[in-house]
C-alpha positions in Angstrom: 0.0 -0.1 0.0 1.5 3.2 -0.9 1.5 5.6 2.3 -0.4 8.6 2.7 0.1 11.8 4.1 -2.2 12.8 6.9 -2.1 13.8 10.4 -3.0 12.3 13.4 -6.0 13.8 15.0 -6.0 17.1 12.4 -10.1 17.9 10.2 -9.7 16.1 7.6 -11.1 17.3 4.6 -13.0 16.3 0.9 -12.3 17.5 -2.6 -14.5 16.7 -5.0 -13.5 16.3 -9.1 -16.9 17.1 -10.7 -17.2 15.5 -14.4 -16.7 11.7 -13.4 -16.6 11.6 -10.5 -19.5 12.7 -8.9 -21.6 13.6 -12.1 -22.2 11.1 -15.4 -21.4 12.9 -18.3 -20.0 11.0 -20.9 -22.3 11.1 -23.3 -23.1 14.9 -23.0 -19.1 15.5 -23.5 -19.2 13.2 -26.1 -22.5 15.3 -27.9 -21.2 18.4 -27.3 -18.3 17.9 -29.3 -19.5 15.8 -31.6 -22.2 18.6 -32.2 -19.2 21.7 -32.5 -17.2 19.1 -35.0 -20.4 18.8 -37.6 -20.2 22.4 -37.7 -16.9 22.9 -39.2 -16.7 20.1 -40.6 -14.9 17.7 -39.2 -14.7 13.9 -38.6 -16.6 14.0 -34.4 -14.9 11.1 -33.5 -11.3 12.0 -34.5 -12.4 15.5 -32.5 -13.0 13.4 -29.4 -10.3 11.7 -29.6 -8.0 14.3 -29.6 -10.0 17.3 -26.6 -10.4 13.7 -24.2 -6.7 14.6 -23.9 -6.2 18.2 -25.3 -7.8 21.0 -23.2 -11.0 23.2 -25.3 -7.5 25.4 -27.4 -4.9 22.8 -27.5 -8.3 20.8 -28.9 -9.1 23.7 -32.0 -5.0 24.1 -32.6 -5.2 20.2 -33.7 -8.1 19.7 -35.2 -8.9 22.9 -36.6 -5.3 25.1 -36.8 -7.3 28.0 -39.8 -10.2 28.8 -37.2 -10.0 30.9 -34.7 -9.5 29.5 -31.7 -11.4 32.5 -30.2 -14.9 31.2 -32.5 -14.6 27.9 -31.6 -13.9 28.7 -27.9 -17.4 30.6 -28.1 -19.3 27.5 -29.9 -18.4 25.3 -27.1 -18.8 27.6 -24.3 -22.7 27.7 -26.0 -22.8 24.4 -26.9 -21.9 23.2 -23.4 -24.3 26.0 -21.8 -27.5 24.7 -24.5 -26.3 21.2 -22.8 -27.0 21.9 -19.0 -30.4 23.8 -19.7 -31.0 20.2 -22.4 -29.2 17.7 -20.8 -29.8 15.0 -19.2 -27.7 13.9 -16.5 -27.2 11.2 -13.4 -25.4 11.5 -10.7 -22.7 8.6 -9.9 -24.4 5.9 -7.7 -24.0 6.9 -3.7 -23.5 10.8 -4.7 -26.7 12.0 -3.0 -25.1 9.9 -0.1 -21.8 10.9 0.9 -22.7 14.3 -0.5 -25.5 13.9 2.5 -23.7 13.1 4.4 -20.8 15.4 5.2 -20.6 18.3 7.7 -20.3 22.1 6.1 -16.9 23.4 5.1 -15.6 19.6 4.9 -15.7 19.5 1.5 -15.4 21.1 -1.5 -15.3 21.0 -5.8 -12.7 21.5 -7.7 -13.7 21.4 -11.9 -12.3 21.7 -14.8 -15.4 23.0 -16.2 -17.2 26.6 -15.2 -19.3 27.7 -12.1 -22.5 28.3 -13.5 -21.9 24.7 -15.8 -21.4 23.4 -12.4 -24.5 24.8 -10.1 -26.7 23.9 -13.6 -25.8 19.9 -12.9 -25.9 20.4 -9.3 -29.4 21.2 -9.4 -30.7 19.4 -12.6 -29.2 15.8 -10.2 -30.7 17.0 -6.4 -26.7 17.1 -5.6 -25.9 19.9 -2.6 -23.7 22.4 -3.8 -20.6 23.8 -1.6 -19.0 26.5 -0.4 -16.1 26.2 -2.0 -16.2 25.2 -5.6 -13.1 25.8 -6.9 -13.4 26.3 -11.8 -11.4 26.9 -14.2 -12.3 30.4 -14.0 -11.1 30.6 -10.6 -7.0 29.5 -11.9 -5.0 30.6 -13.9 -3.3 27.2 -14.4 -5.7 24.0 -14.7 -5.2 20.4 -13.3 -2.4 19.4 -13.9 -1.6 21.5 -11.7 -1.8 21.7 -8.0 -3.0 24.8 -8.2 -6.6 24.3 -8.3 -6.6 22.2 -5.3 -4.0 24.0 -3.4 -6.6 26.2 -3.6 -9.7 25.0 -1.8 -7.5 24.3 0.6 -6.1 27.0 1.5 -10.2 28.4 0.7 -10.9 25.9 3.4 -8.0 26.5 5.4 -7.0 23.2 5.1 -3.2 21.6 4.8 -3.0 19.3 1.5 -1.5 16.7 4.3 -5.3 16.4 5.7 -7.2 16.9 2.5 -8.1 13.7 0.3 -9.0 14.4 -3.3 -11.5 11.7 -5.2 -10.5 11.9 -8.9 -11.3 9.9 -12.1 -9.1 11.6 -14.8 -5.1 11.1 -14.9 -4.3 15.0 -14.8 -6.8 14.9 -12.2 -5.6 11.9 -10.0 -1.5 14.3 -11.1 -3.3 17.5 -9.9 -3.5 15.8 -5.9 -0.8 14.3 -5.4 2.0 17.5 -6.6 -0.9 19.2 -4.1 0.8 17.0 -1.8 -2.9 15.3 -1.0 -4.1 11.9 -0.8 -6.2 10.0 -3.7 -8.1 7.7 -4.2 -9.1 7.1 -8.0 -13.4 5.7 -8.0 -15.2 5.3 -11.1 -12.3 3.2 -13.2 -12.7 -0.7 -13.9 -8.3 -0.2 -13.1 -6.7 2.6 -11.1 -5.0 5.6 -12.5 -1.3 5.7 -11.4 -0.2 7.0 -8.8 -3.6 6.7 -6.1 -3.0 5.7 -3.1 -6.6 3.3 -3.3 -8.8 2.7 -6.1 -12.6 1.9 -6.0 -14.5 1.0 -9.4 -16.7 3.0 -8.9 -17.9 6.2 -5.9 -20.9 3.8 -3.9 -17.4 2.0 -3.0 -15.4 4.6 -1.9 -18.0 5.9 0.4 -17.7 4.2 3.6 -14.6 5.1 3.5 -14.7 8.6 2.9 -17.3 9.1 5.4 -15.0 7.5 8.3 -11.9 10.0 6.6 -13.0 12.7 7.6 -15.1 11.1 10.3 -12.3 9.4 12.6 -9.3 7.8 12.9 -7.8 6.6 9.4 -9.2 3.0 8.8 -6.8 0.6 8.4 -8.9 -2.4 7.5 -8.8 -2.1 3.5 -12.0 -4.4 2.8 -14.5 -3.0 -0.4 -11.7 -1.2 -1.8 -8.4 -2.4 -3.3 -5.0 -0.9 -1.4 -2.3 0.0 -3.8 0.9 -1.8 -4.0 
């Protein structure tokens, strides 16, 4: 098992990624990028493959280098905003139970999306929104930089070593690790490199996340896989 940071007896905090961790938005993202690609006469599947591993401006540079990147971004944002208003969203199993059980001020959202979209999706799925939400507009450097998670910890009044990051993607895992935090992976068939613990689903992690914030670090690893 990879050792986890932390101080005995200290208050603990949980920092959640959003898309892919709490909200299942894969189909929505695929549809948005498909619609965007078709608007520019591009292959939707190829555009989506690039978008999965790059930020939007980098995606535009690769798939549509002859187009104005600002106009490309505006078109993408308009499609994403419309999707928040009309798309079908679901929360991952265990999300509502977990977030509702956490004490106020003990958790935050850290997302590469924008706050108004997160709030819209949470309203659609009935999830509570915490006091601290760090979005793309709040930081100059996004994931995998440690800046987003460090800012969330600072706003909660928490030390990085007392924070647990819940993530599903490699860039988010790297961000949490570089911030000096404990990082657990969820909602993936195999563990992302570097995670301290891996859970196949968010629901499987609920009990252990609540144990992390409410008491001594759990020694038993039932229901989860420790990373060697």
